[in-house]
Phi, psi and omega in degrees: 000143182294148181303319182298317182293317179298311182299319181295314181297316181292321179298317178298316181295322181287313189283339185263358183250138175275140178299149181282133179289340183258006181299132180284141174291125183265128177282132180273117181287163177305133181065012178286332179220117180237142186232137174231123181279123178269318178221128181290154180277187187281328181207195183263359183285134181236155180289154179240169176300138185097344176280146169275131177249138179242119186208153168265148176217151174227129180257130179229155170282171178293346176273358178092007180282127179285124180262320181201158179196149172269349184276141185292327181287352177240023174095001180273182182266001183063029176249113183293157178275140179235116181227162179246119183299128178085353182234314179289154172293120189211145175296137182301320179296319177298311185302311180294319181294316182296325181287354177257000187258157176254160178301131180089353182286145171240126181222157173256128178247118177262116192232134177286158185305323183296344181250006172230225187292349179271004179294113183289339182271345183215066185285141171250128183305129177223158178298157181300325183271010180282136185281061185287342181266010180252159168293131181239155178245124182248122173268117185245130172244110182276105183283320184194161169209153185206153173280124183230157171253132180277118182273322179237150186297336181270009180064017181285341177229121178235152181227129174252114182280125178264312176228128180288148181273188182251143176071200182224359180290127179241151183281156175202169178298132006258036180299161171241153179223156170241128184223158161259136189210141173226129178244137179214162173267111186303319185297323182261342185072013184275126176273124181249350180205133181211123174223073184252003175250287174283133181299145176264126186246124176215163183250133177294142176085003183254006181058034178278337177229164179303148181305318181293323179294319179297317179298321181289316179296333178294350177260001185262155174244165185302132180091351181288142173240130184211155168262137183238130183244125183244138172262166189310319181301339184252007175264088185250164181304143183220119185294333182269356179233081187296333183263023180297124180281091186293339183265007183293150176294324175198162179230152177233131177238137169255124189231133169244119181275106185276318185209138172256113180265101184291125175235117185241128171273100194294329181240004172085003182228014176084001183279339180218110184240131176247124180239121180286128178260329180216136181293148173261191181256137178109188182250131176276136357260007188295335181257020176265156179280063184289327179269171179305128185212163168264120188250143175238119183224155161250141176210153177238127178265132187230143173257099185294334181271003179236044177069023180076025181299133179269123180255349173198152179205111185297335180288343180248309187284341185247031181054031178079359181275140177290161175275129178243129182205160177266133179291150180077012182248003176071026183274343178228164178305149185304313183296322180294315181294319179305319183283321180298327180292347177249026177251156174260151177305133182089350181288144173244131184221155174248120181253124178249124189225142168285169186297331183297332177258007182248264190245012174293327182241026183215148179310124188276125177294157176299139177089358178257110182293160173301137176072013184282136168285147182225164170230144173238125169266108192237140176239124175273110181283313181191170173207158178228119181294142177295133183291143175276185187267009180299127178086355179275148171275177187299317181297316179298321178297313183292328175297319179293323178300317181298322178295314181295318180295323177297321176296318178299319179297319177298316180297322178299314181293337176271009179066022175264072192290325178297316179293319178299314180301320180298321178296312181297316182294326177300314179296318181297323176296316181292334179298338179297343183249010181257132181235099177303145186262346179210179184296322181296312178297322179299320180293317179297316180299313182295318180296317180295319179297319178301315182295321179294321176299319180291325177295320176297319177301318179298320178297316179298321178297317179293332179274004175083029180231075183298329180295322175295325178299314179298318180301317180288325176298323183281359179293331178251150184262007180297152184298321181295325179294317178297321179297318179294324178298321179294322177296317179299317180299317178297319180298317181296319179295323179294320181298324183265002179285124180305330180295329179297319182292341177269000178101346180280141182069005183296325181295322180291324177295316181295331180282338181288313190299312181298340182290345182230333193272001172296145189291138180269127185271000000 
């Protein structure tokens, strides 16, 4: 078989296989691996496990017959082999020899069969006429080595970090990014794409860059600078890089990730989209107002289907004062609050919402038609998390409970039953950590807990789930709770009675519901 064909087949087999996690460490016997330096390297630094090594090799018999080579003057394709020490499928003799070499070094490795292709425990496919059972001499030229991160299991995408980024947020579809980028063909040194002055802006999932490049950038954080190496399966068509050499053996990109533009599909179907326009301060999401907080925002309301008409602007309509509101209290449209809770202080975002998350269930501002889609350009100025009950005495805790319960009652009367239920349930969760100190406190605590359970039951009834209502009524063993549960059970049976649907007994059913579902204060 020709040297070029052998080298190509063996190179493919070595570079495309991951090393076995269960491979036994092989002891090198005396004289099993011998090394002679032909040309010294540039310095004393040597590669370690996990490094990618780039090298040319020529295999000879002890008689000097060339069996295979990557070099063109010996029948190869002049494409160096690229493997990852400790991870790629690799001959034991090569691995040990390469870890002793310096960049630029040329050495001869004399290796016994058990440490090259004749290893019975770790065979690499070779032609039948290949001298795998003989001692072989390998001439190795170590061109380069680098510490890399493996992005894909097949080693088709590798990343060399030059400067580490900030934080841990990484981009993904449908995020947008701004980068400085240079793309070249390593073998030729030819640059085919360069955007190192003006930032290059692209959207994930739009096939604007090669699939492999997108996968690699998805592992980067803001401020990171890295080299990215792609093999052919990941060099795919890219609409934003028209001169991409799709037939190249490999590609190298140098990328600096300048900005991660977070784009979030809040409900997964495109009805509510949050797009970050300006980064905030802190780390996402730990520094976002995810819990109940007092929020201060400026926002501008826009009608995108009416030429971008502005229907409100807190900087103008509110005498320049920001809007301050408590989250979870129904003070702003649902879609706006959902997005603000995922913002960082100082962040500016554009929220695009269908009417269902805007003003269909919220007081409609003048100039906003029924069913109108809206956009809010919103800036989160600051927020203050609601204080917990740590360090409070019983009276202070119960005073706070009354405030939260009062907010829940208002939300219930405004038919915002989900928000009301969340307020009541929050107090009930916190009650698990409250310990009354005497009988009087115990009685107040038990009465308040009973009423909150009934309020949650009322919310479930209004939300169309009578079985959940009964479940919450039965949480307490008080006589009044049992009585209400029996009323609920009668109401549920009446609701499912065919006679009710014919109009018979309807008056009795309607009289049952008001007897219990009015909100308990």
